[in-house]
N, C-alpha and C positions, 0 to 999 in steps of 0.2 A: 592126111588128117584122119583121125579116128572117128568114124561115123557111129553115132549112138542115138537111139530114139527113146521117147518116154511116153507111156500111156497116161491118159488123163481120166478124171472122174466122169461117170456117165450120169444121164438123167435118172432121177429116182424112179425105180420100178414099183409095181404094186406091193411086192413083199416088203419093200423098204418102209412102207407106211405103218408097219407095226411099231410098237413102242421100242422094242429092242430087236435089232437084226443080229442073227447068229452068224457064226463063221460059215456054217453050212449054207445059209441063205445067200451070203455074199459069193460063195464059191459057185452055187447054182446059177446065180445071175450072170457071172462071168462065163460060165460054161454055155449058157444060152446065147449070150452076146457073141461069143467066139463062133458058135455055129451059125448064128444069123449073119455074121460078117462073111463067112464062107459062102453062104447061099446068096445073099444080096449082091456081093461083089461079082459073083459069077453070072447071076440071072437078072439082076436089077430088081427094083421093088415090085414091078408088075408081074414079073415072071417067077416070083418066089411065093411059097405058101408056108403056112404054119406047120403043116405036116412035114414038109421038107426040112424045116429048121429043127423040129422035134426029132426027126430021124437022125440028122447029123449030130445033134446034141446027145443022142442016146437016151432019151427020156420019153415018157408018154405025153401026148398032146394035153391032157388035163393037167398034168404036173407042170408043163411049160406055162400054161395059161394062168396058173397060180401066181407066177412071177411077172408075166407080161400078158395083159388081157388081150392085146391085139398085135397084129403084124406091124401096124403103124407105131405102136409104143416101142417095139424093138428097133425099128428103123430110126425113130426119132432119137433114141438113146445113142445109137451109133453115129448119127449125123452130128449131134451135139458134140460128141467127142472129137470127131474128125474136124469140124469147124474150129474148135478151140486149138487143136494140135496144129492144123494147117496154117493158121494165122500167126502162130507164135513167132516164127522167124521174121515175119514182116513187122510185128510189134517191136522186135529187138533192133530194127533199123534205126540207127542213132544219128540224129542231125548233127551232133557235135563230133562225130567220128570222122576218120579219114575216109573219103568217098570210095577209094579203091578197096580198102580193107572191108568196108561195110558191104559193098557189092560182092566181093569175094566170099565173105562169110555167108551172105544170103544165098548165093549159088550153092555153096557146099552144104548148107543146112537143108536146102530144098532137095538136093541129091541124096542126102542122108535119109530124108523121109521117103523118097522114092524107093530106096533100097530096103529100108526097115518096115515100111508100111504100104506095100503094094496093094493089098486088099482094100485098105482104107482109101487109097487113091482111086481105085477102080469103082468103089462104092460112090464116091463123090462124082466121078466122071459120069457114071450111069445116071445119077440123079440129075445132073445138068443136061445130059443128052435127052432126058425125058421131059425137059422143060422146067426143071427145078420146082415141081409142085409143092414140095415140102420145105423148101428153104428160100423161096423167092423173097420173103420179107427180110431174111438175114442178108441176102445178096444186095438188096436195095438199101438196107439200113446199115448194120454194123460193118459189113465188108466194104461197102462203098465209102463209108466214113473213114475207115482205116486207110484205104487206098488213096483217098483224097488227101489225107494227112501226110502220107509218105510221098505222094506226088509233089507236094509243096516242098518237102525236104530236097527232092531231086532238082526241082526248079531253082531252089536257093543255091545249090551247088553249081548249076549251070550259070546263073547270074554272077556268081563270084569268080567264075573262070576255073573252078576246080575240076569240072568235067566238061566235055564237049556238049553243045546244044543238042537236046533230044526231047522227044515227047515222053514224059515220065510214065504215062499210062501204058503206052506200048512197050516201053522198057520192062515194066513189071509184068505185062502179059507175056512178053517174049521169054522172060526168065521162068515164068510158070510153065509155059508150054514146052520149053526145051528140057527142063529138069523132070517134069512129071511124065514126059514121054518114056523115060526109062522104067517107070512103073506100069503105065497103062498099056504100053506096047512092048513089054519085056520079052514076050515070046518072039516077036519080030526082031528085036535087037539081038537076042542071043542067036537066032537062026542066021542072020546076016553076018554077024561077027565070026561065027564058027566056034568050034569047041576051044580052039587055042586062045581066043581073045574074049570069050564070053563069061569068064569067071568073075569073082568079086572085084578084080582089078579094073573092070570096065567102068566102074563108078569113079575111080581115081582118074582114069583116062578121060572120062567125060568132064570131070571137074577142071582138069588142066585145059582142055579144049575150050570149055565155056568161059573160063577166066580170060583166056586169050581173046576169044571172040568179043565178049562184052567189055572187059576192062581196056583191052587194046583199042576197041572202037570208041570208047568214051574218053580217052586221053585227049586233052585239049591240044589243038595245033598251035604251038608257041610261035610259029613263023608268022601268024596273022597278027600277033600283038606288037 
């Protein structure tokens, strides 16, 4: 499968509040957010400073602060983008679809994101590891509501005998953890696999294995019917 990712719009920064945003303003905002993503994903929110971000962005601190007044504003913009992007595959989970195909597609889209957005994945992981101080409301609100909705889809599949009985929440958690591992622990994965097996093909290898693990394990036992 061809893995592709798509970046999403970010929270409106200070410079965007002017009546007309110029191309240069938009480019500067993206330049700053790219630098902020590098710094936050490596050091976490608490370990990052505006000075570090300005240095990576290649601009002065006052210039950076024209676009984003605080470190929190840059982090919020990135987190908003990550949350939207990260939840898109789960939103696409279709109750009317074939369960095996839906689960297979979900696994592959999550691996696609692990491959194409490793910094974003580490940004999110760092935020959660620090107690999710900036996204607790989103986790308890929109994220929980979406997971609850998709858990009901999985329950309906089990009740109709389309897949084996399982806990829908732990199924979703397991797919999250096994796919995002390839982003958050990329250095470990490549080190253990070795040079011969640590190229881009590792994602296809992972997809085939995880499909076998999850889809094989969820196939109903017809001998019981």
